[in-house]
C-alpha positions in Angstrom: -21.2 91.1 -38.9 -19.3 87.8 -38.7 -15.9 87.6 -37.2 -13.1 86.0 -39.2 -10.9 83.6 -37.3 -7.3 83.4 -38.3 -5.4 80.2 -38.3 -2.8 80.0 -35.5 -0.4 77.1 -35.8 0.4 77.3 -32.1 -3.2 76.4 -31.3 -3.5 73.3 -33.6 -4.1 69.9 -32.0 -2.5 68.0 -34.9 -0.1 65.3 -34.0 1.9 63.4 -36.6 1.5 59.7 -35.7 3.7 58.2 -38.4 5.3 58.9 -41.7 6.3 56.5 -44.5 8.3 57.1 -47.7 8.2 54.9 -50.7 10.1 54.6 -54.0 9.5 52.0 -56.7 12.1 49.2 -57.1 13.4 47.1 -59.9 10.5 44.8 -60.4 7.2 46.2 -61.9 5.3 46.6 -58.5 8.1 46.4 -56.0 8.2 49.2 -53.5 11.0 50.2 -51.2 9.5 51.6 -47.9 11.3 53.6 -45.3 9.5 54.2 -42.0 11.9 56.0 -39.6 15.1 54.0 -39.7 13.3 50.8 -40.8 13.3 49.6 -44.3 11.0 47.0 -45.9 9.6 45.9 -49.2 6.1 45.6 -50.6 5.1 43.9 -53.8 2.2 42.1 -55.4 2.2 38.3 -55.6 3.4 36.7 -58.8 -0.3 35.8 -59.6 -1.0 39.5 -59.8 2.0 40.3 -62.0 4.4 41.2 -59.2 7.7 39.7 -58.1 6.5 38.7 -54.6 9.5 40.5 -53.1 7.4 41.5 -50.0 4.0 41.6 -48.5 1.1 43.0 -50.6 -0.4 46.4 -49.6 -3.4 44.6 -48.1 -1.0 42.4 -46.2 0.8 45.4 -44.7 -2.6 46.9 -43.7 -3.5 43.7 -41.9 -0.1 43.5 -40.3 -0.5 47.1 -39.0 -3.9 46.3 -37.5 -2.6 43.0 -36.0 0.5 44.6 -34.5 -1.5 47.5 -33.0 -4.0 45.0 -31.5 -1.3 42.8 -29.9 0.7 45.7 -28.6 -2.3 47.5 -27.1 -3.5 44.3 -25.4 0.0 43.7 -24.0 0.2 47.3 -22.6 -3.3 47.0 -21.1 -2.6 43.7 -19.5 0.7 44.9 -18.0 -1.0 47.9 -16.4 -3.6 45.6 -14.9 -0.9 43.1 -13.8 -2.6 40.3 -15.8 -0.7 37.3 -17.2 -1.5 37.8 -20.8 0.7 34.9 -22.0 1.2 34.5 -25.7 -0.9 36.6 -28.1 -1.8 35.5 -31.6 -3.8 37.7 -34.0 -5.1 36.2 -37.2 -6.6 38.5 -39.8 -8.1 38.4 -43.2 -9.7 40.9 -45.5 -12.5 39.8 -47.6 -14.3 41.5 -50.5 -17.9 40.7 -51.4 -19.0 42.9 -54.3 -18.3 46.5 -53.4 -18.0 45.7 -49.6 -14.9 44.8 -47.7 -14.6 43.5 -44.2 -11.7 42.5 -41.9 -12.0 39.4 -39.8 -9.8 39.5 -36.7 -9.3 36.5 -34.4 -7.4 36.9 -31.2 -6.0 34.0 -29.2 -4.8 34.8 -25.6 -2.9 32.8 -23.0 -4.7 30.3 -20.8 -4.2 32.2 -17.5 -6.9 34.7 -18.2 -10.5 34.3 -16.8 -13.7 35.1 -18.8 -14.0 38.6 -17.4 -10.5 39.5 -18.4 -11.0 38.0 -21.9 -14.2 40.0 -22.3 -12.4 43.2 -21.3 -9.6 42.6 -23.7 -12.1 42.0 -26.5 -13.5 45.5 -25.7 -10.0 47.0 -25.7 -9.3 45.4 -29.1 -12.2 47.4 -30.5 -10.5 50.6 -29.3 -7.0 50.2 -30.5 -5.6 53.2 -32.4 -5.4 51.5 -35.8 -8.8 49.8 -35.3 -10.4 53.2 -34.6 -8.6 54.8 -37.6 -9.9 52.0 -40.0 -13.5 52.2 -38.6 -13.6 56.0 -38.9 -12.9 55.8 -42.6 -10.1 58.3 -42.3 -10.1 60.9 -45.1 -7.1 60.8 -47.5 -6.0 64.1 -49.0 -3.8 63.5 -52.1 -1.6 66.0 -53.8 0.4 65.4 -57.0 3.6 67.3 -57.7 
């Protein structure tokens, strides 16, 4: 006969990476966002019926990916003792029919050689947010 395995919360490997809390604002699509002790706004552009009080949800998604990319590359370069110089990450999300893709362009400082640039390109593909987006992370929704 099969054995039943009981859930033991002490044995879980779950780690809460971030939390965000939103409440709608005064304008039709305006959202007040609290992440830790930080507060920001999200909204839709005026062309979409919003008040343009903050970045769009897609804009925030790209900002998250770009920030994670730049931070991870900086951390890696510091560990290696490389002069990373200024980092610029440009992103866009494009929809073609039912398919969406993100284009990411990374500009690095001039002091890096070709091997270092190639390694940093590999690292960019392994940043935490990149991996989350590429995995198509499941979303579990509950409504109260």
